[in-house]
Structure formats: C-alpha cells, structure tokens
C-alpha positions, 0 to 999 in steps of 0.5 A, spaced: 500 500 500 502 506 498 502 512 503 497 517 502 502 523 500 505 518 494 498 517 492 497 524 492 504 525 488 501 520 483 494 523 482 497 529 480 502 526 475 496 523 472 492 529 472 497 533 469 499 527 464 491 528 462 491 536 462 497 535 457 494 530 452 487 534 453 491 541 451 494 537 445 502 538 448 502 530 448 498 526 443 497 521 448 500 515 453 503 511 449 507 517 445 509 519 452 511 513 455 515 511 448 519 518 448 521 518 455 523 510 456 517 509 460 514 502 460 506 503 458 504 497 461 507 499 468 504 506 467 497 503 465 497 499 471 499 504 476 493 508 474 488 503 474 490 500 481 493 506 485 496 502 491 500 498 486 508 500 487 510 501 480 510 508 480 517 511 478 520 518 481 523 518 474 516 519 470 516 526 473 522 529 470 519 529 463 513 533 466 517 538 468 523 538 464 519 538 457 512 540 458 512 546 463 509 543 469 511 546 476 515 541 480 513 544 487 505 543 485 507 536 483 510 534 490 506 539 494 500 540 491 502 548 492 502 553 486 499 552 479 500 546 475 503 550 469 510 553 471 510 560 470 515 563 464 520 567 466 
C-alpha cells in the first residue's frame, strides 16, 4: 500500500499528464511513454490501481523538464500546475 503523500503525488502526475494530452502538448500516453522510456504497461497498471508500487520518481522529470509542469505543485500540491515562464 502506498503512503498517502505518495498517492497524492501520483494523482497529480496523472492530472498533469491528462492536462497535457487534453491541451494537445502530448499526443497520448503511448507517445509519452515511448519518448521518455517509460513502460506503458506499468504506467497503465499504476493508474488503474493506485496502491500498486510501480510508480517511478523519474516519471516526473519529463513533465518538469519538457512540459513546464511546476515541480513544487507535483510534489506538494501548492502553487499552479504550470510553471510561469520568466
């Protein structure tokens, strides 16, 4: 079973991923996984069962590095989802 804080981070990860897909910044889950070396099956299993321990911290990196997701929001839930550009 995942700790509450971990489940919240995972929920925010999937919220950000869904936002990026809906806003057409990412084509879909398969494309995201292929571009960033993530096992699609693991990502889908994690989404379907939040208590699974398949989530990798490295999955957060592309969201921050390439898509402008706010790392503070991902980890804590504070601040805007999208990092403001300077």
